[in-house]
C-alpha positions as a Markdown table, in Angstrom:
| # | Residue | x | y | z |
|---|---|---|---|---|
| 1 | Met | 5.1 | 38.2 | 0.0 |
| 2 | Ala | 2.2 | 40.0 | 1.6 |
| 3 | Ser | 3.1 | 42.9 | 3.9 |
| 4 | Ser | 1.1 | 41.3 | 6.7 |
| 5 | Trp | 3.6 | 38.4 | 7.0 |
| 6 | Gln | 6.0 | 38.5 | 9.9 |
| 7 | Thr | 9.3 | 36.8 | 10.6 |
| 8 | Ile | 9.0 | 34.6 | 13.7 |
| 9 | Thr | 10.6 | 31.4 | 15.0 |
| 10 | Leu | 8.9 | 28.0 | 15.4 |
| 11 | Glu | 9.2 | 28.5 | 19.2 |
| 12 | Glu | 6.9 | 31.5 | 19.0 |
| 13 | Phe | 4.3 | 29.6 | 17.0 |
| 14 | Ala | 4.2 | 26.1 | 18.6 |
| 15 | Gln | 4.9 | 24.2 | 21.7 |
| 16 | His | 6.5 | 20.8 | 22.0 |
| 17 | Gln | 6.5 | 17.5 | 23.9 |
| 18 | Lys | 9.4 | 15.0 | 23.6 |
| 19 | Gly | 8.5 | 11.3 | 23.4 |
| 20 | Phe | 8.9 | 9.1 | 26.5 |
| 21 | Ala | 11.7 | 6.5 | 26.7 |
| 22 | Phe | 9.5 | 3.4 | 27.2 |
| 23 | Lys | 11.4 | 0.3 | 28.3 |
| 24 | Ser | 11.3 | -2.8 | 26.1 |
| 25 | Lys | 10.6 | -5.0 | 29.1 |
| 26 | Asp | 7.2 | -3.2 | 29.5 |
| 27 | Tyr | 6.0 | -4.1 | 26.0 |
| 28 | Ile | 3.1 | -6.5 | 25.9 |
| 29 | Glu | 0.9 | -8.2 | 23.2 |
| 30 | Glu | -2.1 | -5.9 | 23.7 |
| 31 | Gly | -2.8 | -2.6 | 25.5 |
| 32 | Val | -2.1 | 1.0 | 24.9 |
| 33 | Ala | -0.3 | 1.6 | 21.6 |
| 34 | Val | 3.2 | 3.2 | 21.5 |
| 35 | Val | 4.4 | 5.0 | 18.3 |
| 36 | Arg | 8.1 | 4.6 | 17.6 |
| 37 | Val | 10.2 | 6.4 | 15.0 |
| 38 | Ser | 10.1 | 3.2 | 12.9 |
| 39 | Asn | 6.3 | 3.4 | 12.7 |
| 40 | Leu | 6.5 | 6.8 | 10.9 |
| 41 | Thr | 5.7 | 6.7 | 7.2 |
| 42 | Ala | 6.3 | 9.5 | 4.7 |
| 43 | Asn | 3.3 | 11.4 | 6.0 |
| 44 | Ser | 1.5 | 9.3 | 8.6 |
| 45 | Ile | 1.8 | 6.3 | 11.0 |
| 46 | Asp | 2.0 | 2.7 | 10.1 |
| 47 | Thr | -0.1 | 0.8 | 12.6 |
| 48 | Ser | 0.9 | -2.7 | 11.5 |
| 49 | Asp | 3.9 | -3.0 | 13.8 |
| 50 | Leu | 3.1 | -1.1 | 16.9 |
| 51 | Lys | 4.3 | -1.9 | 20.4 |
| 52 | Tyr | 1.9 | -1.9 | 23.4 |
| 53 | Val | 2.1 | -1.2 | 27.2 |
| 54 | Ser | -0.3 | -1.9 | 29.9 |
| 55 | Glu | -2.9 | 0.6 | 31.2 |
| 56 | Glu | -0.9 | 0.7 | 34.4 |
| 57 | Val | 2.3 | 1.7 | 32.6 |
| 58 | Ala | 0.4 | 4.3 | 30.6 |
| 59 | Ser | -1.6 | 5.7 | 33.5 |
| 60 | Asp | 0.9 | 8.5 | 34.3 |
| 61 | Lys | 1.9 | 9.2 | 30.6 |
| 62 | Ser | -1.0 | 11.5 | 29.6 |
| 63 | Asn | 1.6 | 14.1 | 28.5 |
| 64 | Phe | 2.8 | 11.8 | 25.8 |
| 65 | Lys | -0.7 | 11.1 | 24.3 |
| 66 | Leu | -1.2 | 11.9 | 20.6 |
| 67 | Thr | -4.2 | 13.7 | 19.1 |
| 68 | His | -5.5 | 13.8 | 15.5 |
| 69 | Asn | -3.4 | 16.3 | 13.5 |
| 70 | Asp | -0.5 | 16.5 | 16.0 |
| 71 | Val | 2.7 | 17.1 | 14.1 |
| 72 | Ile | 5.6 | 14.7 | 14.9 |
| 73 | Ile | 9.3 | 15.3 | 14.0 |
| 74 | Ala | 11.8 | 12.4 | 14.1 |
| 75 | Thr | 14.9 | 13.7 | 15.9 |
| 76 | Val | 17.0 | 10.7 | 15.1 |
| 77 | Gly | 17.4 | 9.0 | 11.7 |
| 78 | Ser | 19.5 | 8.6 | 8.6 |
| 79 | Trp | 21.0 | 11.2 | 6.3 |
| 80 | Pro | 19.1 | 12.2 | 3.1 |
| 81 | Lys | 20.5 | 9.3 | 1.0 |
| 82 | Asn | 18.0 | 7.1 | 2.8 |
| 83 | Pro | 14.8 | 9.2 | 2.7 |
| 84 | Ala | 12.6 | 6.4 | 4.2 |
| 85 | Ser | 14.2 | 6.9 | 7.6 |
| 86 | Val | 15.6 | 10.5 | 7.2 |
| 87 | Val | 16.2 | 12.6 | 10.4 |
| 88 | Gly | 13.7 | 15.4 | 10.6 |
| 89 | Lys | 10.9 | 13.4 | 9.0 |
| 90 | Val | 7.6 | 15.2 | 9.5 |
| 91 | Ile | 4.2 | 13.4 | 9.8 |
| 92 | Lys | 0.7 | 14.3 | 10.8 |
| 93 | Val | -1.1 | 12.0 | 13.3 |
| 94 | Pro | -4.2 | 10.3 | 11.7 |
| 95 | Lys | -7.5 | 10.1 | 13.5 |
| 96 | Asn | -7.1 | 6.4 | 14.2 |
| 97 | Cys | -4.1 | 7.0 | 16.3 |
| 98 | Asp | -5.8 | 9.3 | 18.9 |
| 99 | Asn | -4.5 | 8.6 | 22.4 |
| 100 | Phe | -1.6 | 6.5 | 21.3 |
| 101 | Leu | 1.6 | 7.3 | 23.2 |
| 102 | Leu | 4.8 | 8.8 | 21.6 |
| 103 | Asn | 8.1 | 7.0 | 22.2 |
| 104 | Gln | 11.6 | 8.6 | 22.4 |
| 105 | Asn | 13.6 | 10.1 | 19.5 |
| 106 | Ala | 10.6 | 12.0 | 18.3 |
| 107 | Val | 8.9 | 15.3 | 19.3 |
| 108 | Arg | 5.3 | 16.3 | 19.1 |
| 109 | Phe | 4.3 | 19.9 | 18.1 |
| 110 | Arg | 1.1 | 21.7 | 18.7 |
| 111 | Val | 0.4 | 25.3 | 17.8 |
| 112 | Lys | -0.1 | 27.8 | 20.7 |
| 113 | Thr | -3.5 | 28.9 | 19.3 |
| 114 | Glu | -6.6 | 26.8 | 19.4 |
| 115 | Asp | -7.3 | 27.1 | 15.6 |
| 116 | Thr | -7.3 | 23.8 | 13.9 |
| 117 | Asn | -6.3 | 25.5 | 10.6 |
| 118 | Asp | -3.1 | 26.8 | 12.3 |
| 119 | Gln | -2.3 | 23.2 | 13.2 |
| 120 | Leu | -2.7 | 22.2 | 9.6 |
| 121 | Phe | -0.6 | 25.2 | 8.5 |
| 122 | Leu | 2.1 | 24.1 | 10.9 |
| 123 | Tyr | 2.2 | 20.6 | 9.3 |
| 124 | Tyr | 2.5 | 22.0 | 5.7 |
| 125 | Leu | 5.1 | 24.5 | 6.9 |
| 126 | Leu | 7.3 | 21.8 | 8.3 |
| 127 | Lys | 6.7 | 19.6 | 5.2 |
| 128 | Ser | 8.3 | 22.3 | 3.1 |
| 129 | Lys | 11.8 | 21.9 | 1.5 |
| 130 | Thr | 12.9 | 25.0 | 3.3 |
| 131 | Phe | 12.4 | 23.3 | 6.7 |
| 132 | Ser | 13.9 | 20.0 | 5.6 |
| 133 | Asp | 16.9 | 21.7 | 4.2 |
| 134 | Tyr | 17.3 | 23.7 | 7.4 |
| 135 | Ile | 17.0 | 20.5 | 9.5 |
| 136 | Ile | 19.7 | 18.7 | 7.5 |
| 137 | Ser | 22.0 | 21.7 | 7.8 |
| 138 | Thr | 21.8 | 21.6 | 11.6 |
| 139 | Ala | 22.0 | 17.8 | 12.0 |
| 140 | Gln | 25.0 | 16.1 | 13.6 |
| 141 | Gly | 26.1 | 12.5 | 13.9 |
| 142 | Ser | 28.0 | 9.7 | 12.3 |
| 143 | Ala | 28.0 | 8.4 | 8.7 |
| 144 | Asn | 25.1 | 6.0 | 9.6 |
| 145 | Gln | 23.0 | 8.1 | 12.0 |
| 146 | Ala | 22.1 | 11.7 | 12.3 |
| 147 | Ser | 20.3 | 13.6 | 15.1 |
| 148 | Ile | 18.8 | 17.1 | 15.6 |
| 149 | Thr | 18.3 | 19.1 | 18.7 |
| 150 | Leu | 15.1 | 20.7 | 20.0 |
| 151 | Lys | 17.0 | 24.0 | 20.2 |
| 152 | Asp | 17.8 | 23.9 | 16.5 |
| 153 | Ile | 14.2 | 23.0 | 15.6 |
| 154 | Tyr | 12.8 | 25.8 | 17.7 |
| 155 | Ala | 15.2 | 28.3 | 16.1 |
| 156 | Phe | 13.7 | 27.7 | 12.6 |
| 157 | Glu | 12.6 | 31.1 | 11.3 |
| 158 | Phe | 9.8 | 31.5 | 8.8 |
| 159 | Glu | 7.5 | 34.2 | 7.4 |
| 160 | Cys | 4.2 | 33.8 | 9.2 |
| 161 | Pro | 1.1 | 34.8 | 7.3 |
| 162 | Ser | -1.9 | 36.4 | 9.0 |
| 163 | Pro | -4.6 | 34.1 | 10.5 |
| 164 | Pro | -6.9 | 34.3 | 7.5 |
| 165 | Glu | -4.1 | 33.6 | 5.1 |
| 166 | Arg | -2.9 | 30.6 | 7.2 |
| 167 | Lys | -6.5 | 29.3 | 7.1 |
| 168 | Glu | -6.6 | 29.6 | 3.3 |
| 169 | Ile | -3.3 | 27.9 | 2.9 |
| 170 | Ala | -4.2 | 25.1 | 5.2 |
| 171 | Gln | -7.6 | 24.5 | 3.5 |
| 172 | Ile | -6.2 | 24.5 | 0.0 |
| 173 | Leu | -3.5 | 22.0 | 0.8 |
| 174 | Ser | -5.6 | 19.8 | 3.1 |
| 175 | Ala | -8.4 | 19.6 | 0.4 |
| 176 | Ile | -5.8 | 18.2 | -2.0 |
| 177 | Asp | -4.6 | 15.7 | 0.6 |
| 178 | Asp | -8.2 | 14.8 | 1.6 |
| 179 | Lys | -9.1 | 14.0 | -2.0 |
| 180 | Ser | -5.9 | 11.9 | -2.4 |
| 181 | Asn | -6.7 | 10.0 | 0.8 |
| 182 | Leu | -10.3 | 9.4 | -0.3 |
| 183 | Asn | -8.9 | 7.9 | -3.6 |
| 184 | Ser | -6.6 | 5.7 | -1.5 |
| 185 | Gln | -9.5 | 4.4 | 0.6 |
| 186 | Thr | -11.5 | 3.7 | -2.6 |
| 187 | Asn | -8.5 | 1.8 | -3.9 |
| 188 | Gln | -8.3 | -0.3 | -0.8 |
| 189 | Thr | -12.0 | -1.2 | -1.2 |
| 190 | Leu | -11.5 | -2.2 | -4.8 |
| 191 | Glu | -8.5 | -4.3 | -3.9 |
| 192 | Gln | -10.4 | -6.0 | -1.1 |
| 193 | Met | -13.3 | -6.8 | -3.4 |
| 194 | Ala | -10.9 | -8.4 | -5.9 |
| 195 | Gln | -9.2 | -10.4 | -3.2 |
| 196 | Ala | -12.6 | -11.6 | -1.8 |
| 197 | Leu | -13.6 | -12.8 | -5.3 |
| 198 | Phe | -10.2 | -14.6 | -5.8 |
| 199 | Lys | -10.6 | -16.3 | -2.4 |
| 200 | Ser | -14.1 | -17.3 | -3.1 |
| 201 | Trp | -13.4 | -18.9 | -6.5 |
| 202 | Phe | -9.8 | -20.2 | -6.2 |
| 203 | Val | -9.2 | -20.8 | -2.4 |
| 204 | Asp | -12.5 | -21.6 | -0.8 |
| 205 | Phe | -14.1 | -23.0 | -3.9 |
| 206 | Asp | -17.5 | -21.5 | -3.0 |
| 207 | Pro | -19.1 | -22.0 | -6.5 |
| 208 | Val | -18.1 | -25.7 | -6.4 |
| 209 | Ile | -19.6 | -26.2 | -3.0 |
| 210 | Asp | -22.7 | -24.5 | -4.1 |
| 211 | Asn | -23.0 | -26.7 | -7.1 |
| 212 | Ala | -22.4 | -29.8 | -5.0 |
| 213 | Leu | -25.1 | -28.8 | -2.6 |
| 214 | Ala | -27.5 | -28.0 | -5.4 |
| 215 | Ala | -26.8 | -31.4 | -7.0 |
| 216 | Gly | -27.0 | -33.3 | -3.7 |
| 217 | Asn | -23.5 | -34.6 | -4.1 |
| 218 | Glu | -21.5 | -35.8 | -1.2 |
| 219 | Ile | -19.3 | -33.1 | 0.5 |
| 220 | Pro | -15.9 | -34.4 | 1.8 |
| 221 | Glu | -15.5 | -34.4 | 5.6 |
| 222 | Ala | -12.7 | -31.8 | 5.3 |
| 223 | Leu | -15.1 | -29.4 | 3.6 |
| 224 | Gln | -18.1 | -29.9 | 5.8 |
| 225 | His | -17.5 | -26.7 | 7.7 |
| 226 | Lys | -17.3 | -24.6 | 4.6 |
| 227 | Ala | -20.4 | -26.4 | 3.2 |
| 228 | Gln | -22.3 | -25.4 | 6.3 |
| 229 | Val | -21.2 | -21.8 | 5.9 |
| 230 | Arg | -22.4 | -21.9 | 2.3 |
| 231 | Arg | -25.8 | -23.4 | 3.4 |
| 232 | Glu | -26.3 | -20.4 | 5.8 |
| 233 | Val | -25.3 | -17.9 | 3.1 |
| 234 | Arg | -27.7 | -19.5 | 0.6 |
| 235 | Ala | -30.6 | -19.6 | 3.2 |
| 236 | His | -30.0 | -16.0 | 4.2 |
| 237 | Ser | -30.1 | -14.7 | 0.6 |
| 238 | Gln | -32.8 | -17.0 | -0.7 |
| 239 | Glu | -35.7 | -14.7 | 0.3 |
| 240 | Thr | -33.9 | -11.6 | -1.2 |
| 241 | Ala | -33.2 | -13.5 | -4.4 |
| 242 | Gln | -36.9 | -14.4 | -4.8 |
| 243 | Gln | -37.9 | -10.8 | -4.4 |
| 244 | Leu | -35.7 | -9.6 | -7.3 |
| 245 | Pro | -37.1 | -9.5 | -10.8 |
| 246 | Ala | -36.1 | -12.0 | -13.4 |
| 247 | Ser | -33.1 | -11.2 | -15.6 |
| 248 | Pro | -34.3 | -9.7 | -19.0 |
| 249 | Glu | -31.6 | -11.8 | -20.8 |
| 250 | Thr | -32.2 | -15.2 | -19.2 |
| 251 | Lys | -35.9 | -14.8 | -18.0 |
| 252 | Ser | -34.7 | -16.3 | -14.7 |
| 253 | Lys | -34.2 | -15.1 | -11.2 |
| 254 | Pro | -30.6 | -14.8 | -9.7 |
| 255 | Leu | -29.2 | -17.8 | -7.9 |
| 256 | Pro | -29.5 | -17.7 | -4.1 |
| 257 | Asp | -25.8 | -16.8 | -3.7 |
| 258 | Gly | -26.0 | -13.9 | -6.3 |
| 259 | Leu | -23.7 | -15.6 | -8.7 |
| 260 | Pro | -25.0 | -15.6 | -12.3 |
| 261 | Gln | -25.9 | -19.0 | -13.6 |
| 262 | Glu | -23.5 | -18.8 | -16.6 |
| 263 | Ile | -20.6 | -18.2 | -14.2 |
| 264 | Arg | -21.5 | -20.9 | -11.7 |
| 265 | Ala | -22.0 | -23.4 | -14.6 |
| 266 | Leu | -18.3 | -23.1 | -15.4 |
| 267 | Phe | -17.4 | -24.8 | -12.0 |
| 268 | Pro | -17.7 | -28.5 | -11.3 |
| 269 | Ser | -20.0 | -30.0 | -8.7 |
| 270 | Glu | -17.6 | -32.5 | -7.1 |
| 271 | Phe | -14.2 | -32.6 | -5.4 |
| 272 | Glu | -11.3 | -35.0 | -5.7 |
| 273 | Gln | -8.4 | -35.8 | -3.4 |
| 274 | Thr | -4.9 | -35.0 | -4.7 |
| 275 | Gly | -3.0 | -36.6 | -1.8 |
| 276 | Asp | -1.0 | -33.4 | -1.3 |
| 277 | Leu | -2.3 | -31.8 | 1.9 |
| 278 | Phe | -0.7 | -28.5 | 1.0 |
| 279 | Val | -2.8 | -28.1 | -2.2 |
| 280 | Gly | -6.4 | -26.9 | -2.2 |
| 281 | Ile | -8.3 | -27.6 | 1.1 |
| 282 | Lys | -6.4 | -30.4 | 2.9 |
| 283 | Gly | -5.7 | -31.9 | -0.5 |
| 284 | Trp | -9.2 | -31.6 | -1.8 |
| 285 | Val | -9.6 | -29.7 | -5.1 |
| 286 | Pro | -12.5 | -29.2 | -7.6 |
| 287 | Lys | -12.8 | -32.3 | -9.8 |
| 288 | Gly | -10.9 | -32.0 | -13.0 |
| 289 | Trp | -8.7 | -29.1 | -11.9 |
| 290 | Asn | -5.0 | -29.5 | -12.4 |
| 291 | Ile | -2.0 | -28.6 | -10.2 |
| 292 | Ala | 0.4 | -26.4 | -12.2 |
| 293 | Glu | 3.5 | -24.4 | -11.5 |
| 294 | Leu | 3.1 | -20.7 | -11.9 |
| 295 | Gly | 6.2 | -20.6 | -14.2 |
| 296 | Ser | 4.4 | -22.8 | -16.8 |
| 297 | Leu | 1.5 | -20.4 | -17.1 |
| 298 | Val | 3.3 | -17.1 | -17.5 |
| 299 | Asp | 6.1 | -15.5 | -19.4 |
| 300 | Phe | 8.7 | -15.2 | -16.7 |
| 301 | Ala | 11.9 | -13.0 | -16.8 |
| 302 | Thr | 14.4 | -11.2 | -14.6 |
| 303 | Gly | 16.4 | -8.2 | -15.7 |
| 304 | Pro | 20.1 | -7.6 | -16.3 |
| 305 | Ala | 22.5 | -5.7 | -14.0 |
| 306 | Phe | 22.8 | -2.0 | -14.8 |
| 307 | Lys | 26.0 | -0.2 | -13.5 |
| 308 | Ser | 25.2 | 2.9 | -11.5 |
| 309 | Lys | 28.2 | 4.7 | -13.0 |
| 310 | Asn | 26.3 | 4.7 | -16.3 |
| 311 | Phe | 23.0 | 6.1 | -15.0 |
| 312 | Ser | 21.9 | 9.3 | -16.7 |
| 313 | Asp | 19.9 | 12.3 | -15.6 |
| 314 | Lys | 17.1 | 11.4 | -18.0 |
| 315 | Gly | 16.1 | 8.7 | -20.4 |
| 316 | Ile | 14.4 | 5.3 | -19.7 |
| 317 | Lys | 13.3 | 4.6 | -16.1 |
| 318 | Leu | 14.8 | 1.5 | -14.4 |
| 319 | Ser | 12.4 | -0.7 | -12.4 |
| 320 | Arg | 14.8 | -1.4 | -9.5 |
| 321 | Gly | 13.9 | -3.1 | -6.3 |
| 322 | Asp | 13.8 | 0.3 | -4.5 |
| 323 | Asn | 11.0 | 1.3 | -6.9 |
| 324 | Val | 8.8 | -1.8 | -6.4 |
| 325 | Lys | 7.0 | -1.4 | -3.1 |
| 326 | Glu | 3.8 | -3.0 | -1.8 |
| 327 | Gly | 1.6 | -2.5 | -4.9 |
| 328 | Phe | 3.0 | 0.9 | -5.9 |
| 329 | Phe | 5.9 | 2.2 | -8.0 |
| 330 | His | 8.0 | 4.6 | -5.8 |
| 331 | Trp | 9.6 | 7.0 | -8.3 |
| 332 | Gly | 10.5 | 10.5 | -7.1 |
| 333 | Ser | 14.0 | 10.6 | -5.6 |
| 334 | Lys | 14.4 | 6.9 | -6.1 |
| 335 | Thr | 14.1 | 7.1 | -9.9 |
| 336 | Arg | 17.2 | 6.1 | -11.9 |
| 337 | Tyr | 17.5 | 6.4 | -15.7 |
| 338 | Trp | 19.3 | 4.6 | -18.5 |
| 339 | Pro | 20.3 | 6.7 | -21.6 |
| 340 | Glu | 18.6 | 4.6 | -24.3 |
| 341 | Ile | 17.2 | 1.2 | -25.2 |
| 342 | Thr | 19.8 | -0.6 | -27.2 |
| 343 | Pro | 18.9 | -3.6 | -29.4 |
| 344 | Glu | 20.1 | -6.0 | -26.7 |
| 345 | Leu | 17.9 | -4.3 | -24.1 |
| 346 | Lys | 14.7 | -4.5 | -26.1 |
| 347 | Lys | 13.7 | -7.8 | -24.6 |
| 348 | His | 13.8 | -6.2 | -21.2 |
| 349 | Lys | 11.2 | -3.5 | -22.0 |
| 350 | Leu | 8.2 | -3.6 | -19.8 |
| 351 | Gln | 4.6 | -3.6 | -21.0 |
| 352 | Ser | 1.4 | -2.4 | -19.5 |
| 353 | Gly | -0.1 | -5.2 | -17.4 |
| 354 | Asp | 3.3 | -6.8 | -16.4 |
| 355 | Ile | 3.5 | -7.8 | -12.8 |
| 356 | Leu | 6.8 | -7.1 | -11.1 |
| 357 | Ile | 8.1 | -8.7 | -7.9 |
| 358 | Gly | 10.9 | -7.4 | -5.8 |
| 359 | Met | 13.1 | -10.4 | -4.8 |
| 360 | Asp | 15.1 | -9.0 | -1.9 |
| 361 | Gly | 14.4 | -7.1 | 1.4 |
| 362 | Ser | 12.6 | -7.3 | 4.7 |
| 363 | Lys | 9.2 | -7.1 | 2.9 |
| 364 | Val | 9.9 | -9.7 | 0.2 |
| 365 | Gly | 6.6 | -11.3 | -0.7 |
| 366 | Lys | 4.9 | -8.0 | -0.2 |
| 367 | Asn | 6.8 | -5.9 | -2.7 |
| 368 | Trp | 5.2 | -6.1 | -6.1 |
| 369 | Val | 3.5 | -3.8 | -8.6 |
| 370 | Arg | 1.4 | -3.9 | -11.8 |
| 371 | Val | 2.9 | -1.8 | -14.7 |
| 372 | Thr | 0.6 | 0.7 | -16.3 |
| 373 | Asp | 1.0 | 3.0 | -19.3 |
| 374 | Lys | 2.1 | 5.9 | -17.1 |
| 375 | Asp | 5.1 | 4.0 | -15.9 |
| 376 | Leu | 6.4 | 3.4 | -19.4 |
| 377 | Pro | 8.9 | 3.4 | -21.0 |
| 378 | Cys | 10.7 | 1.3 | -18.4 |
| 379 | Leu | 13.3 | -1.4 | -18.3 |
| 380 | Leu | 13.4 | -4.6 | -16.1 |
| 381 | Val | 16.4 | -4.7 | -13.7 |
| 382 | Gln | 18.3 | -7.5 | -11.9 |
| 383 | Arg | 16.6 | -9.0 | -8.8 |
| 384 | Val | 13.2 | -7.9 | -10.0 |
| 385 | Ala | 11.0 | -10.7 | -11.5 |
| 386 | Arg | 8.5 | -10.0 | -14.3 |
| 387 | Leu | 5.4 | -12.0 | -14.8 |
| 388 | Arg | 3.5 | -11.5 | -18.1 |
| 389 | Ser | 0.3 | -13.1 | -19.2 |
| 390 | Lys | 0.7 | -15.5 | -22.2 |
| 391 | Gly | -2.9 | -16.4 | -22.7 |
| 392 | Leu | -4.4 | -18.7 | -20.1 |
| 393 | Ile | -4.2 | -16.4 | -17.0 |
| 394 | Gly | -4.5 | -12.7 | -17.3 |
| 395 | Ser | -3.0 | -9.6 | -15.6 |
| 396 | Ser | -5.9 | -9.2 | -13.2 |
| 397 | Tyr | -5.5 | -12.7 | -11.9 |
| 398 | Leu | -1.8 | -12.2 | -11.5 |
| 399 | Ser | -2.3 | -8.9 | -9.7 |
| 400 | Val | -4.6 | -10.5 | -7.2 |
| 401 | Leu | -2.5 | -13.6 | -6.8 |
| 402 | Ile | 0.8 | -11.8 | -6.2 |
| 403 | Gly | -0.8 | -9.0 | -4.2 |
| 404 | Gly | -2.7 | -11.3 | -1.8 |
| 405 | Asp | -2.1 | -13.6 | 1.1 |
| 406 | Thr | -1.6 | -16.7 | -1.1 |
| 407 | Phe | 1.7 | -15.4 | -2.4 |
| 408 | Lys | 2.9 | -13.9 | 0.9 |
| 409 | Gln | 2.3 | -17.2 | 2.7 |
| 410 | Tyr | 4.2 | -19.1 | 0.0 |
| 411 | Val | 7.2 | -16.7 | 0.1 |
| 412 | Asp | 7.3 | -17.1 | 3.9 |
| 413 | Thr | 7.8 | -20.8 | 3.5 |
| 414 | Val | 10.6 | -20.6 | 0.8 |
| 415 | Lys | 12.5 | -17.4 | 1.4 |
| 416 | Thr | 16.1 | -17.6 | 2.6 |
| 417 | Gly | 18.5 | -15.2 | 4.3 |
| 418 | Thr | 18.1 | -13.5 | 7.7 |
| 419 | Ser | 19.4 | -9.9 | 7.6 |
| 420 | Ile | 18.2 | -9.6 | 4.0 |
| 421 | Pro | 15.6 | -12.2 | 3.1 |
| 422 | His | 15.3 | -13.0 | -0.6 |
| 423 | Ile | 13.6 | -15.4 | -3.0 |
| 424 | Ser | 14.9 | -16.8 | -6.3 |
| 425 | Gly | 13.3 | -16.8 | -9.7 |
| 426 | Gly | 13.1 | -20.6 | -9.5 |
| 427 | Gln | 11.1 | -20.4 | -6.3 |
| 428 | Ile | 8.6 | -18.0 | -7.8 |
| 429 | Lys | 8.1 | -20.2 | -10.9 |
| 430 | Gln | 7.7 | -23.3 | -8.7 |
| 431 | Met | 4.7 | -21.9 | -6.8 |
| 432 | Lys | 1.8 | -24.3 | -7.2 |
| 433 | Ile | -1.6 | -23.0 | -8.4 |
| 434 | Leu | -4.8 | -24.7 | -9.4 |
| 435 | Ser | -5.7 | -24.5 | -13.1 |
| 436 | Pro | -9.3 | -25.3 | -14.1 |
| 437 | Asp | -9.5 | -27.8 | -17.0 |
| 438 | Asp | -11.8 | -25.7 | -19.0 |
| 439 | Asn | -9.6 | -24.1 | -21.7 |
| 440 | Gly | -9.3 | -21.0 | -19.5 |
| 441 | Ser | -13.0 | -20.1 | -19.3 |
| 442 | Ile | -13.0 | -19.5 | -15.5 |
| 443 | Phe | -9.7 | -17.5 | -15.7 |
| 444 | Gln | -11.2 | -15.4 | -18.6 |
| 445 | Lys | -14.4 | -14.8 | -16.7 |
| 446 | Phe | -12.4 | -13.6 | -13.7 |
| 447 | Glu | -10.6 | -11.1 | -15.9 |
| 448 | Asn | -13.9 | -9.9 | -17.3 |
| 449 | Val | -15.5 | -9.4 | -13.9 |
| 450 | Leu | -12.4 | -7.5 | -12.7 |
| 451 | Ala | -11.9 | -5.4 | -15.8 |
| 452 | Asp | -13.9 | -2.3 | -14.6 |
| 453 | Asn | -12.4 | -2.7 | -11.1 |
| 454 | Leu | -8.9 | -2.7 | -12.5 |
| 455 | Gln | -9.5 | 0.3 | -14.7 |
| 456 | Arg | -11.0 | 2.3 | -11.8 |
| 457 | Leu | -8.0 | 1.4 | -9.7 |
| 458 | Ser | -5.6 | 2.5 | -12.4 |
| 459 | Asn | -7.4 | 5.8 | -13.0 |
| 460 | Ser | -7.5 | 6.5 | -9.2 |
| 461 | Leu | -3.8 | 5.8 | -8.9 |
| 462 | Leu | -3.1 | 8.3 | -11.7 |
| 463 | Glu | -5.3 | 10.9 | -10.1 |
| 464 | Ile | -3.5 | 10.4 | -6.7 |
| 465 | Glu | -0.1 | 11.0 | -8.4 |
| 466 | Thr | -1.5 | 14.1 | -10.1 |
| 467 | Leu | -2.8 | 15.4 | -6.8 |
| 468 | Ile | 0.5 | 14.8 | -5.0 |
| 469 | Arg | 2.4 | 16.6 | -7.7 |
| 470 | Leu | 0.0 | 19.5 | -7.5 |
| 471 | Arg | 0.4 | 19.7 | -3.7 |
| 472 | Asp | 4.1 | 19.4 | -3.9 |
| 473 | Val | 4.2 | 22.4 | -6.4 |
| 474 | Leu | 1.8 | 24.5 | -4.4 |
| 475 | Leu | 3.1 | 23.8 | -0.9 |
| 476 | Pro | 6.4 | 25.7 | -1.0 |
| 477 | Lys | 4.9 | 28.6 | -3.0 |
| 478 | Leu | 2.0 | 29.0 | -0.6 |
| 479 | Val | 3.9 | 28.8 | 2.7 |
| 480 | Ser | 6.7 | 31.1 | 1.4 |
| 481 | Gly | 4.3 | 33.7 | 0.0 |
| 482 | Glu | 5.5 | 33.3 | -3.5 |
| 483 | Ile | 1.8 | 32.6 | -4.4 |
| 484 | Thr | -0.8 | 34.6 | -2.5 |
| 485 | Ile | -4.5 | 33.8 | -2.2 |
| 486 | Asn | -6.3 | 35.3 | -5.2 |
| 487 | Lys | -9.1 | 36.7 | -3.3 |
| 488 | Glu | -9.7 | 39.0 | -0.3 |
| 489 | Val | -9.4 | 37.2 | 3.0 |
| 490 | Ala | -11.0 | 38.4 | 6.1 |
C-alpha cells in the first residue's frame, strides 16, 4: 500500500440521501419514474418494471432525484444465500435513469468532491468484497429478511488513495466495464437483427407477400394491410435498388426489397387458409407450408434429479434452473458440480448448440440459453428442457424462436401455477410452428444467413466473461492497494 493512502470512514468521503416512502396509491401508468429496490440488478437498474408518480407528486421530491453514476445501496434485502436480492447490494445509476426518483429501503451516495473519477472510485470501492463482507457482518433481521443501518454504512473504514491514484483506479476499472457494456449493446443489436429476420420470414411472411405482389396474385383480405406496407417498402427502395450495380454472380440488380433472388425464390407466391385462426395470420399461411409441433422437429429431453447432498466442489457443471436466465448462463456463486459422468448420465451430456429452457419461475418463458463450447462439460438437470437440432431446423432458428416473442406469448397462454408459474415438457413439445414444405431449404438458408451473426454473438459473450473476470480480479487488489499503478501519477 502506498504511503499516501489514509484511513478514513465512508462518512468522511461521501454524503447520502435516503429514498422517499412513496405511497402505492400515488402510482400511475405514466409519469415520473420511481426506482424501487426490486428494480436493482447486479450492477444497474432494470427499467422494465418501474412505477410512476405524477408531476404534482414529484414536484417537491427533487432531493430524491437520481443522477448518472450515483451509487445506490439497498438497505433491506435477503441474506447472501439469495444474492439476487441481497441486503447491501450496490449499483451505479445508468445515464438513462437521470432524474428518476429513489424509493425507500435504499440510500443514494455521492462523493463530497466534484470529481467524477471520485464518484466512480466510490462505486468500485463499495463493490469490493471487503465492503460486502462488512455490510453482512453488521446486518440484522429475521431468517428471511435482513437490514442495515446508515450508521453502520457510514462507519465503514477504508484506505483512501490520493486523488491521482483514485483517478487511475477509476479509469482502469471503468474502461473494462465500458468495453463490456459496449459488447452487450452490440449483442442486443445482433439479437434484434436476428429477431427481425425471423419475424419477416416466419411471422409476417414478407417474402411471400412480395412474391404474390410481383406475380399479381390475389392477397387475402386479412393480409391487405401487410401487403400495403410491403408496397410502400418496395416503392421506397426501388430507386435505391436501381442505382446499385448488378451482382457479379447473377449479372442482375438486387430485388427492390433487398432480398437476394435465390432466397425469395424459395418462398411461395400464394397463401392458403388453415381454418385455425391462431396459426399464421388469422389462419392464413404460405401455400404448401405445414403446421407441425415443435417436439416433432427437435430432439427433446429433460434431465434427471441430482441430490444436493452429493454435489462436489469441482467436476461437471449442472445446468440447473438457477443457471438458465434470459439468454445467459449464470454461473459464479450459482454453479453446482457433479463428481463425474457415469455411463447412465452420458445421455444427459449437453452439446454446443443445445437450447435450454427453464421450466419454472416468475420469468418462465423468458429463461433460456444456448449452450456454447465454453459451457461444457455440463449435464442436463430436472425441470430444464433441452432442444437439440436433428436436421430440419437448426440451432440458430431454435435460438431465435425460443428467445423471441413467439415463444413468450405461447408460454403465457399455457403456463400454470400462480406463486411459481411453470410449464411442462409436453406443453413445450406441443407448440405449433410452421414448416415450409421444401425439404428444409428455407430453414437451412436461415441458418446460413445467421451463421456469422451467431459466431459474433458467441465471441462477444466470451469476451464479456473474460472482461468481467479481469475486473473482478483487479477490483479488490486496486482498491486495497495490493496492486499499485505502475507509473508515476500526478
